[in-house]
C-alpha positions as CSV (number, residue, x, y, z in Angstrom):
1,M,66.8,39.5,114.6
2,R,68.2,38.2,111.0
3,G,65.3,39.1,108.1
4,Q,63.3,41.4,110.6
5,I,62.8,45.0,110.4
6,L,62.8,46.7,113.7
7,D,62.4,50.0,115.5
8,S,64.6,52.2,117.3
9,S,65.4,51.5,120.5
10,K,64.8,54.8,121.2
11,R,64.6,58.2,118.9
12,G,67.3,57.6,116.7
13,V,69.1,54.7,118.3
14,R,69.4,51.2,117.6
15,I,71.2,48.7,120.1
16,E,71.6,45.2,119.8
17,H,73.6,42.8,121.0
18,S,75.1,39.4,119.5
19,D,77.4,36.3,120.3
20,F,78.6,36.3,116.5
21,K,82.0,37.2,115.6
22,G,83.4,37.8,112.4
23,E,82.6,40.1,109.2
24,H,78.7,40.6,108.8
25,V,76.4,43.1,106.5
26,V,73.9,44.9,108.2
27,E,71.1,46.1,106.0
28,C,69.1,49.5,106.8
29,Y,65.8,50.1,105.5
30,V,63.7,53.9,106.1
31,V,59.9,52.6,105.2
32,K,57.3,55.1,105.2
33,D,53.3,54.3,104.6
34,G,54.3,50.9,104.4
35,V,56.7,51.5,101.1
36,V,60.8,51.1,101.6
37,V,62.1,54.4,100.3
38,A,65.6,54.1,101.2
39,R,67.8,51.2,102.0
40,D,71.9,51.3,102.6
41,R,74.4,48.2,103.4
42,I,77.4,48.4,105.6
43,D,79.8,46.4,106.8
44,V,80.3,45.3,110.3
45,P,83.2,43.6,112.3
46,I,81.8,42.1,115.7
47,G,84.6,41.2,118.1
48,N,85.1,41.0,121.7
49,T,84.3,44.4,122.7
50,S,81.6,46.0,124.5
51,V,80.1,48.9,124.2
52,K,78.7,51.2,127.2
53,R,74.9,51.5,127.2
54,A,73.8,54.7,126.5
55,S,71.6,56.4,129.2
56,A,68.0,57.0,129.2
57,L,67.4,60.5,128.4
């Protein structure tokens, strides 16, 4: 979803899947009333790992 701003998968959670491996950067934004009020970026290495899905509340 490169270049898009997406809502949480559920409250406080964002689950995504990728076929891309290697070093990546994730940019996070907080948007309030259509204005970016905070942002951050983190380095995320993506490899051949799987994550257990969160159970529905």
